[in-house]
N, C-alpha and C positions, 0 to 999 in steps of 0.2 A: 346429523344435526340439521331440522329446519330450516329452509330456504324462508332468508329473510326478507330477500328483496321488496316484494311486496308492501312490507309496512311502511317502507320509503315512496314508494310508487305504484300508485294504482290508478282505475279507471275511477271507481266510486270505493268510498271507505269503506270496510267491513265495519257490521255494526257496533264492535266492539272497539273498535282502532279511535282513541282520540288524538287530535290536531292542534296543534299549540295556536295560543290567538296570532301568535307572530308570525305564521303562516298561513296560506290559504288552505282549506279542505281541498284534498284533490277533489278532480271533477266538478266543479263549482265554479262560478265565475265572480268570485268575491273579489274587492278593489281593495288596496291599504287604507286606511280612514286616515283622519290628521296628527293622530297618535302613534302610529305605525301597527297595530292590530290589523288583523283582517277582516271585512263586515260584507256586506251589498251595498251597491248602489242603487238608492232609490230611482225612482224615475223622475222626468221632469214635471210631471204633472202632480206629483207627491212634493216634491221640491216647493212646486208654485203653493201650493197651499199651506208647507208651514212657512212658506215668506211670509205669506197673506195673514196670517196668523202672528206668526212667535217675530217677523223683524227681523233686522241686523246690529238693531244697535248695541252699541258695550262690544260686539265681537263673539268670542269664546275663548277659552284659555289657550287651546293652541292656532286660534286663525283672529287676525286683525279683523274689527270691522269694515275697515275697505273692503280687505280680501273678500271675506264672507258677500259682501252686498255685492262686489263685481262678481261670484260666483253664480249669486241666486240670481242676478241682471240677466247674465248671462244663460242660465237656466227659463226664465220669463220668457228670453226672448226666443229661445226654442220653439216654447210651448207656440208663439204665435207665429214662427214661419209654419208650425206641424198644422197650429190649427187657431188661426186667429180668434174666430170668434166664441168656440169654444172658450175662449182663454176671458176674454171680453167677459162671456156670465158667469164665472167661476169667481171672476174680479168681484162681479155686481153680486153675486149670492154669496157671498161669505162678507162683503159690506153690509148689505141690506139686512142680513141676518145678527149683525152684530156678533157677530162668529170671533170676531177678533180685538184684543183690548185698547187697540189704539188704528186709526184708518188712516194710517203714510204710508204701510207698503200698500194697500188697495190702491191709493190714487197717486203716488210712483208708478205701480204693474199699470196703472189705465194710460196715463202717459206714457208710456211704453210704447203701449198698441195702437195711440193716437200716432205717434210717431213713425212705426218702424213697420205695421200692419199693410196686408194690400188693402187697397179701394173700401173693402166692405168693413175689415176689422178700422180701420179708420172711421169711418162713418158710424159704424156701433157705437166704440169707445168714446166720442165726442157726443154721442147720445145721449148714452150713458152715463155723460156729466154728471147732472141734476141728482141721480140716485145714488151717486156714490161721494160724490162732494156737495152733501145735505148742510154745511154751514157755510160763512163766509172765510174761515179759516181753512176749511179743505180746499175751497175754489182756488187762495190764493199760494196754498200748496201747489195746485196743480198747475196753477199757471209758472211759478217759478222753476217746477222740474218742464213744463213747455217750451218755458226758454233755452233749458238747457239741452233739449232735445230736439227740437224743430222748428221753433221759433214760429211768430206770428203769420200764419196761412187764412186762407179765407175760411176753411174750417174751422178750424179751432178760435177767429172772431165768431162766427153765429154761434159755436157753441156757447161761448161765454155771454154771449148777449142773451141767449136764448134761457142760461142761466135765471139771467137778471127776469126777462119777460116773463117766465112762466109762472113766478109767483103774484100773486094777489099780494094788493095793495100794502096792508097790513102784514102779509108777511114778508114785504118786499121791506118795509119801515123797521122792522125787528132785525131783519139779517144788517142792515144798512147802520144801524143805532148801536147793535150790540158787537157785532166785527167788526170795528173801523179799520183796524191795519194789523196784518199779522204778515212774517215770513221776509219783510221788506217789501210789501205792496197793499196799495188799500183800495177800498173800493173806486176812487178818484182815479187812478191810474186804471183798473180795470173796463171800466166805464169810458174814459177816453178813448181806449185800445179799442174798444171790441164794438163802441156805436149801437149800444140795443135799441130799437125802436119802441118809444113808451106803447104798451096796449092804451093806455089810458089817460085823461089829464093828471091822475092821481101818481101814477107812474113816471108821468112828465115830471111833477112839482119833486118828484123823489130823487128824482137824478140830480135835477138842477143844484137841488141842497146839496149833494153829495158832492159837488163841483163848483162850492160855491158861489151858484145864481142865487137871483130870485128864487124864491121856493111856496107863493101863494098856490093855494089849493092841496097842499103836501100832507100826507096820512097825518091823523091823528097823535101819533106816537112820536113822528118827527118835533109835532111845535109842545108837546110835552118837555121831553129831552132836551128842548131850548130854555125850555122854563124851570126843568131842574136845574140848568146852568147858571141860569140866573139867580138862582134862590141864593140870599144870606144868611139865613138862620136854617139852626138846626129844626124849629119848629117846622118852617115853609118845607123843609126836604121830606119831614114825616107825612105833613099834609098830604105831599101829591104821591108819595107810595103809597099811602094808605086810599088816596080816593080812586089813583089808577092803577093799583094791584102791580108794581112795579117791582122788578126784581136786581139784583145788586149791581146789574153790571150798568145800569144806568144812570147810579149815584156817585156822583166826579170824587176822584179821590182825599179828598179832603175831609169829606164826612164819613169816611168807612172806616175809621177809629173809635168810631159810638156806639157804645153799649145800647143805645136808646132807637140809635138809627137798626140796626139791626135785628132788636126784637121785634121792629116795626116791619121790616123786610121777612123775619123765621116764617109767619105763616103763609107764605106764596112763594117762598123760595121753591124752583124745579127740585125735583130729590137731587139730580149731579152736583146742583149748586148747591145743596144743601150738604151734600157728602163733601165736597171740594172745601167747603167753608169750617169745620166745625172747629179744626183748631183756631181759627181766628176766630169764632163767636164763644169760645170758652177762654183764648188769652182775654180778651175784652170784657167779657165777663155778662154777656149775654146769656152763655148758658153757662150755668155751673153744677157742681154736689149740691150744693142748696138750696138748686131751683126746678122747678116743675122741666123735667123732659119725657114727660110721655109724649106728645106729639112727635119726636122726635121718631123716638123707640118704635110709638107705632108704625110710621111712615116707613121706617127701615124694616117693619117687619109683613109690609102689604106685598105681598107676592104679586100682586094683580099689577100693581102700581109700578112696582120695579121693572117686570115686562112691557107694559105700554111705554114706559122712559128707557127702555133698550140700555139698560142700565149694564156694563158688563161684570162679570163675579169678579176680574182684576179692579174694578174701579174701585170698589168696596175691600180686597186685597189691600189695594195701596194705598187706600184711606185710612184702616185700622192700623197700618205698620207701621205710617205719618202719624195718626192719633195717639197713639200708644205711646210712642216713644217722649211726645212732650213736646217737641221742636219739628220745624221744617225741615226740609233737606239747604234750603237758602236761605238767606236773611236770617234775622237775629229774634223774630216769634218765637215765645216759649209760652207755657203754657200746663195748668195741671186738670191729667186725663179725668174725666168722670167714666169711673167702671161701667154701667148700664150703658152708654154710648158706645165704647169699645166692643163692648159683650153684642148688642145688636148691631154692629157692623160685620162683627163676626155671622150672626144669623147670613145678614142681609147676602152674604159671599153663598151660603149654600142656595138661601131660595131663587140666588138668579139664574141659577143653571136648570130651574122648573122642578116638578115631578118626576123621578128615575124611579121606576120599579126597580125592585130587588130580585137579583135572581136567585136566592137560594143556593149557590154555587159557592165551590170551599176556595177562597181569595188566598193566594198568596202573593202580597205586596214588598215587590224589594223597590226600596228607593236607593241610587246612586247618591254615596255622598262623597263622594273623590273629589280632588282639588278643582278637576277640570268644571265640576259643576256650580264651584262657586264665583266664575269667572263670567262677566258679561250681565246685560238687564233684561227679561224680557220684555220688550217691545219697546225700549227706552225709560222703564218704571225703575227709578233709583229704588235699591236694594234690593229688589223682583229677582234673584239669580233664578239659575235653572236649578236648583238645589231647592230652592226654596219653594218654587214652583211648583214642585214634583211634590213638597212636603203638601200643597196647599189639595193639589190636584188627589193624594193621596188620603185625604182627609174627607171628602164628598164619597170616595169609598168607602170609607170606615163608617159615615154617615150612615148609607145607603142601606150595605148589607152585611147580613147580620152574619156570617160565618167567612172572619177573614184574620189575616194574618197580617202585620206587617213590622220590616224589617229594614234594617240600614246594612248599604254594603259598599264598601271599595275593595282592600283585601281580603279583606272579613267580612264574616256574618254578623250578623247583631240585632238584637231584638230591640225596635221601639218601643216603650210602650206610649201610645197614642192613642186616645180615646176619644169619641165623638163627640165629648160637653169642652176637649182643647181650644183653645184661642191659639191661630198659627203662629202668636209669637210665644208661648212656651213652646209649641213645636222645637220654633227656631234656636231656643235658648239651649233644648235638648239634645241639638243636629248640633252644636258648636262644640259638644262634651265628646261628640265622637273621633273615632283615628282617622285621618284622611291617609290614603296612599293609592300605590296601583290600583286600576280598576280591571275588574271579573265578572265580566256579567251573567256567567257559570254558574255563579254560588247560587243564586234562589233555586234551581233545579237539583244541584247537586248536594247539596244543606237539604232540603227536603226528600232525600230520595237517599241520605244516610243516617236520617232521623225515621224516618217511615212516616212522615208525614205526609198522610191523601189530598190531594191540591187538584184540584179539577179547571183552575186560570192561573197561572201564573202572570203577572202583570209586573211589567219593570220598567219605572222611570230613568232617564238615562237620556245623555247627550251622545249614546252611541261610540264615544270612544274609548272601547272599552279592548285592550293592549295585552293585560296580563293573564296566565296561567297556565294549564297544559290541557285545555278543551274547549272547544266551541263552547258560545251558547245551543244551538243550535244540537250537539252534539247529543250534551247533559242533556236536553228535552228530549229527545229521544230513546238517550237509555234510560229515560223515567218512565216514559208511556211501558218499554219492553217490559223493565222489570217492575212495575206494578201492576200491569195491565188497565192502568184508567188512560185513555185519551186525552191527556191535560192538551191545553190549547197555552200557548203564549202569546201577549198582547202585548206591544212596545212603543212606551207613550215617549215620544220626540221632545226633547225640550231644548234645542235650538234646530236652526232651521239650515243645517248641514246636511249633505248629501246621501246619508250616510245609516244603515238599519241593521242589529244582528238578527232581525226575523227572516226570514228566509220566502222569497215572494213565492216560490213554490210549493209550499206548504201550505196548506189550506185551513190548517190548525195553530196559525199562526198572522198578527194582523198588526201592521203599523199604523200608529194614526197619532195627532200633535196635540202634545199637551196645552194648556190654557184657551183651547175651543174650548164653545160652550157646548158643541154638538159632544165632546169626547164621552161625559160620563153614559148620552144613552147610547152612542157607537158602542161602545165597551161591553155592556148590559145587553144588547140585540146580539152583539156577534157569541157573547159566552151563550145564552139562551140558543 
């Protein structure tokens, strides 16, 4: 009888041995994930990237938002201790490049650096404030975090004051008028606490207006805004919008239900404001199926303008999800969606990623559709679950790569009939009909081997909470390589900011990247090449 002791205890696994996912692969440093399966822990720098891009709002199926936030904050703290300046640089890099759907996590992390870093790190974090907190809302978020982490010291006051004084008078006036109050903070509070020294008389007058004092010599925009507040007729409002090329934030709320006001605003709306207000304009009749929407469609097809405005792809995705359903997530506003606008939003989603050169390699995309992927919201965007984010990213590859197959899996591996011309809301309805169950991330490789499908790269979109099945994903990949002779690669696209990955960090043919990062499609293609 053959000795079987080594089937249960080995220094390294034999190539034909399969280890159940509820146990660690012998000889590795795998750790248990939140679902009880064994995976690899990603390093703190990877966790930092995931947190900055994906955030923790909504938590996950297995981990509460509070617990996930604490875990990620601890990882950020360890990065600060290890190399605070590198941490600040990474925060600034991801924030400035517009790689995250929301800036909230970057502001939170920057506030942590300003509170917990050494002298050099704190100074770098505070100096970087205008680069990360680019609008008034961001500034107020930073101040709120500052209050919780460290309070107001000399460096913090100087940094907040500098946020105001480095701006030209017209830029300052725009921020003061457009973002007057958010998160329980306003410019009045920030200016009184930071005591900025006016760089010019116009700065001095703008600060005076903000705190309720006489403001002679203030930038023109402040005087225009005051004139708008005094308007008593729709004609006066429309005249001011036309004359001064004002955006919707300068219009008092009582005039924002007017069709004519919105039709006047429409030509000069910034791209992001246009996207956010499509539902409102359709509801009040400024936009409709029988009206000329060519201006809107053309702007949503202008890739150069999309990049210049730094609109994240997820902004278009969120707008599409809301617009196509005909009502907002809050309030009672409803509308009849215009099909060509919904299609243009879908097109803008792809354009926002830039030009990704196809690799020509054979891709098998596996989308984790298990129950854990349906919980939580990426970057706090209502309805954008990890599963829907995965489908969206898969659609980008479907659009750019000529040789690919898209499948969905939990405990079964099933084809997803996705085409490049489909909208995300159509994919969502398709995925709703797929059966959920225990998660087995080894299925893509096992299915390809069993069905003799030649694959150059497996791309798995998952939350890494795999636990079912009798073979680990990396074992399945190595078996596929050995039996087919194809040096196949594995790319794991993480859809949550947990600390896990199914990719072996010691295998140069495996890569772990962050989903919903604008750099993901290009990184994926570069690795495949």
